[in-house]
N, C-alpha and C positions, 0 to 999 in steps of 0.2 A: 656565803661563802665569803672570806677575810679581802677587806680593804690594802693595799702592798705597803701602806705606809700605817700603820696603827701604831697608839702608843705605847710603848717600851715595858716592856713586864719592868715590875721591880725583883730588886735580887730574891730567890727564894718562891717565884712566883713564873709557871710557865703562863705560855701568852695564850695557847689551846690548852683543851682537857688534858690533864698531865700523863695519862695513860695512852693518849694518840703522837703525845709530843714525845714518848720515850719511845714508842713505834717509828716514827716517822726519823728521830734522830738516827735508829737502829739501821734501818731499813739504807739512810742514807751514807751510814759506815757499812753497811754491809757491803757494799757496789764493789768495796777493796777485796774484801775478801771473793766476790762472786770472781770477781776478773782473775785473782789469784789461783783460787784451788779448784774451781771447775775445768783449767787448765789440765789438771793431773792424770786424769784416764789419758789423755786424749795426746800427751808428749810421743808417745813410742809412734799415733798413726801420723801426726804433725813430720816429727823426725822426717820416719818411712815417703811421705807422701813430699817432702820438700828436700830428698837429697842430702836428709844430716846422717853424718859417717857416723862421727864421736857420739854416743847415747850421753856422756857431756854433755855438750854443746847443746842439748833438748833444755837442760837449764835456763840455758836464756831468753827461753822464751817467757818465763819467771823473772829472771833481773832483770828484761828491759824495761818491762811494767813498773817493776816498783824502782829505778832506776828514774824513770820519768813521775813517775809519782812523787818523790824526792825533792828533785829540782825544780819542780810545778810552786809544790809547798810555799818559796820564799816568794813568789808573785800573787798565790793567791787570799793571802790575811794582808798586804797593805790594801791591794783591792779591796775589799768586802770591809775595812776601816772606813775606806774613805767613800765606796760607793755605796757601800751597805750591805747585808748578807746574801739578798732576794735578788738580785742583779745575776754577780758572780757566779753563785748557786747554779741559777739557772741558766745562763752561759756555757758553764762548763759541763752540765747534764747532757745537755744536747750536743757539747763535740762529744762527750761519750759515748753517743747511741750513732752518732756518722763515724767515727774512727773503729768503732766495733765491726760494725757493717765494712769499712774497708779493708779491716782483719780477713775479715772472712772470705773475701773477694783478691787477696794476696794468690802470687803466682809462685811466687822466691822468699827463702827464711827471711831473708835479707828486709824484704817490703813489713814481711808478716811484723820482722822486728821494731823496726819503725812504724809499722802501726799499734802498735802495745804501747810503746814507749810514749808515742804521742795521748793515748788511752789512759796509762798510767800519768799522764799531764793532769787531764781533761778529772779526774776521778780525783786526783787531788781536793778538788775543789771542797770535793764535797764533805772528806775526813776535817780542810781545814775550818771552813766555816761551818757544819756540826760540835764542832768543839770550841770553835766565836759563838755559837749560837745557845749553849747549853753555859758560858760562864757568864754572856748578858742577862742570864735571867737566874743563874746557881752560884753561890760563892764555899769555899770551905767544904766542912764536911756534909751539907745538905749537895753543893756539886760532886763529890764522891758517890752519893749516892745513888744520884740519877745517870753520872756516868756508867756505875755498877749495873743500873737496871739496864741500860742503855747497850753494856755491853752483854749482856744472861740473852737478849732475843739477837744482838748482834752476833753472837756466837752460832746460833743456828746457820750460818752462811758458811762455816767450815765443816761442819757435819751435813750441808745439803749439797754443798757446791759441786762435791768429788761425784756424789747420787746424781746429781743433774747432771754433770757429763759423761757418767757413763751411760747414765738413760741415752742421751742425745744420740750416743756411738751405736746403742742397739737396732736405731730407727734412721740414722742419715750418716754423713758425714763428719766430720770434726770441725769442718766449716758451719755450721747451724749451729754450737756451741756461745762462737761471736756472734750469730744472729739472735739466738734467746738470751745474751747478759744488754746485748741492743736495747734489746725489747722490756725489759726488766726494769734499766737505766730509763727507760722514754715514760713507762707508768709511774716509779716514783717523783719521777720531773713533773708529772701530774700533779700528784699526788701533793708535794711540796706549793706551786704555786698556786692550786687552792687553795690551801687549808694552813699556812702559814705567811705569820704578818712579819714584818721588819721587825730585828730584834736589836739593832742600835740605835741609841736613841738619835736625830738627829744633829746633835750637838754634843755628842762625843763622837763624832764622826772625824778621822784625822785628816789632814792636808798630806795627799801624794808628793811629797818634797825626799831629795836623796838626803837630805840634814835630818828633816824627822823618822826618815827609816833607821837611818842608822845612831840616831836617836835610841831608839825603842830597841833595833837589836842590842845596845847596849847595857842597855837598861836590864834586858832579857841574860846577861853575859856579866852583868855586875852583881846579880841575883844570887844568892849561894846556894838557895833552894832549888832555883830553875835550872841551874846548871851541873847541880850534881842529880837532879833525879832524872832530867834529859839525860846525862850521859847514863845511868843505870840503864833506862828505856834503850835505851841505843844499843847496849851492850846484849841485854836480853833479847833485844829483837836479832840481832846478829845469830844468836842460837834459836832461832825459831824460824826466822827464813833460811838458816842450813838447812833443817827438820825438815821444812816444804822442799827446798831442794833435793833433797835425797831422799824421800819418804817410797816416791812411784817406783826409785831402783833396789832400795833395800828392801820392797815388799815381791819384786818381779825376780833380781840377779840372789840376794844372799835365805829368803824363804821361799823363794819357788811358789808366789801366791799373791800372782797379779789381777787376783779374781778378787781379792779378798780388801783392795786397795781403800775402796769403799767402807769399807766394815768398821777396819779397825781404824778410818782416820775419823771416821763417826763416834766411835769409842774415844779417841785421844780428846777429839775437841770438844765433845759433852764433858767433857771432866770441868774443862774449861767455863765453860758456862753454870757448872753447877757453884765453880766456884766464885765467877762472880756474884753469883744469885746468893749465895752464903755471906758473900761481903756487900752486900747491900741491904743486909740486913743486921749486922751488926758492927758496920763501921761508926755509926752512930756512938757505938755504945763502948767500942775497942782505940776509936781511934785510926790515923791512917798510917802513921808510923810504928804499932806496934802489928800490925796484922803486913803490912807491907814484909816489916825487917821479916818476920816470921816465917814468910811465905820463901823470900829469898834462902835465908837459910837453911831452909828445908830443898831448896831447887836443886843446892848445892851438894845438901848430903846426896839425890837422888841419882845426881849428874852422876857424882864418884862412886856409887855403887852401882849404876848400870855401865860407866867404864871400866870396872872392874870386873862384870859378868863377860861384855865385848873380849877384853883380855885375857882372860880367861878360858875361851871358847866356850862359855855357858849358852848363849845367848839362844833364846827359844824364840816363837810366835807369843805364843802366850805371856812369856815374862816380859815381854819388850812391850807388850800392850800396855801390862800392868804398870814397869817405872817410868815407862814416857804419860799413859795416864796423871800416875802422880806427882812428874814433871810440870804435866802443863797444868793443873789445879794450880801446883806452886807459882807457873808463872802468870796465870790469870790471876790472883791476888795480889802479887807483885805490880803487874803492868797497873792495873783501872787506876791504883793507889799513886802510884808513879804520876799518872798523867793527870791527878788530882791537885796531889802537891807541886810539880812543877807549877802550874799554871794561877798557885795560888797567891801570888803577888802582884799577878798583872792584867787587873781590874783598867781598864783604859786602851790599855793595849793590846786586849785577846785578840784578837786576828792577827794580829802583827804578831804575837810570841804564840802561838799556836801552828802558824806559817814554820818559823825559824825553827819551833823544838819539833816540829814535824819534820823540817831536811831533813835536823843531825840526827834525829833516830830513823827515817826508812833511810836517809842516802846510806847514814854510818852499817845502820842493820841489813841491808842489801848488801855491802862491799862484805862484811863480814861472814855473812850468809854462802857468799859467795866464793869467797874463798873454802869454806867446809865443804860445799855443797863437791866442790868441783875437787876434791882431796878423796871424795869416793871411793873408794878399795873394797870393796866385795862382804864390808866387814861396817859393825855400828863404830868402829874405833873413831873416825874422826868427829866424828856428830857429837860424839861424849865427850874427847878431848872437850870439845868449842865448847858444849852449854859447859861444863866445868871451868874452864878456863874464863870465859863470862861471865859466872857467874861470882865467881872469886873478886877478880876485878870489880865487879859493879856492888859487892858488895865494901870494900876498900872507896870506893867511889863515895856510896850515900855515908859511910864511916867517915868520910873527909870532912862533907857537905852538914850532918849535924855534929860535926866537932867530937864526935867519939859518942854522943847520948841514945846509942840506938834502943832498941824495941821500950822507946816512950809511951804508956797509952796515951798522951793529951801533947 
């Protein structure tokens, strides 16, 4: 068993075996996807059980979690920079276990949304501290490679989470989905606490003073790359959350194939995992900029094609799967590299920077995704209008950050 305060790992070296480090980081980040995607098959049952009349209102089960997840990231980063990664993440995961059990017992839709909001706040610690731990140990392209490998394993969660929810519904009420999430969070907490030492050097700990925190936020906001790629990730996340909010209704209302939701979602999410695996193999050769800028351009083209298909009334389930899978592959290539580039100059305040960037990208993405989801009108037009618009704005923002020098290999 590792001691709670081990010697910090040097850059480009993990404090535990590399494969276990990647797997644990992926498991921690996967708790977010599990908390979101396992809900999708259960939304109709939750709405019926708790008296939700408007089908679009069921999307708030997702949105409330995302808003809590976004807001709390502002606290997790500074706290982990002050007290270390281990205690903050340990407490966060413990709260996640408790709040998911409370969600399982909720007697009204309002109470469920409150529990989901707090659960999102707790799981935010896993996202912030995990990115900070990776930044403690790696930088630059090695960090991009590690994050890509993390995303390969992490993306198994969106593939499996809806199936997990569907399987639970076959044998038990929807409330047991939350019991299952609490159980997984508890197991990940035990793994982390036993195996992962502290990665933040005690000499690098930052004081928890408002002036210091504001100075750190100011440093992030002054960094051209951090701002540009954080905003780019925010816009792309808006499209992703719009898809997550809409997919259950698209499958049920547009295609009349609600029973195929888990299969379709797995096909789409699987291409994101493949894209991140490919990125981990090629990023050291081609660089984060060439790969992510090319992927963003591809996302824009595919979104435009899919929007045209929807406007012309040519949408079919096979075509939807193919085009959405290609779009999500582009999203995966862009998003993992955007995260690494946004953190490139944030050594020394990795936790604070990760929390601020996570807050902006998640809250902005959740609000954009909510607008897209609430615009669902029985077609895919609102979804792909959103994807196309967000992609175009993201391309413009990244071009400004790069001073027009796009598609550079280095």
